[in-house]
N, C-alpha and C positions, 0 to 999 in steps of 0.2 A: 582365549583366542582360538578360532578354528582354522582349519585348512584341509587340503586334499593331498593325498599321497600322491606325488609325482614319480618317484621310484624308491625301490628298497631292495637292498642286498642282505639276504638272510645269513650268509656266510660270515659278513662283517657287521650284522644287525646295525646297518647304517644306511642313509638314504637322503631324501629331500622332500621338502613339502611345498605346495603352491599356496601361498596365502589368497585371500579372497580378492586381492588386487592385481593377482597374476605373478606376484614376486616369488621366486623360488628361494627357499631358505633350506640349507642342508642341516641335517642332525647327525649326530655320532652316536656311538654306541651307549655312552653315558645316558643320554636323553632317552634311548629306546629301553634300556634297563630300569630307568627310574619310573617308567609307566607301567612296568609290570606285564608287558604284552609278550606273546610267543611269536606272532609274526603280523606283517602287514601287507596288503596287496594294492596295487594301482588303483587309484581312483576312491580308494576309502577316505570317508570324512573322519577327521581326528581334532582332538583338542591339543592344543601345544601351550606350553609355558615358554615364552618367548620373551628374552630381556631386551630386545632391541638389536643386538648382535648375534645371539644364536639360541638355538632351541635347547631348554634345558631339561623338559620331559615331555614325552608324547604319549597320548593313550586315545582309546576310541572315543567317538564324541558322545556315546551313552554312559560313559564312565568318568567320575570325578578325577581330576588331577591330583597327583600326591601332593 
């Protein structure tokens, strides 16, 4: 599944993603760390592993999910 970064806090390594239907979904430190990224920026396109309740991993759209 893909989405767009709505916001990201580098201090906590958490933020939220807008799904393609406009639904905002928050992600925590664990999901950010699972993707192996160092940072994100507003508007960046990302791949997410979403279980219907929470994001479990997030990475760039050009990279595979772990």
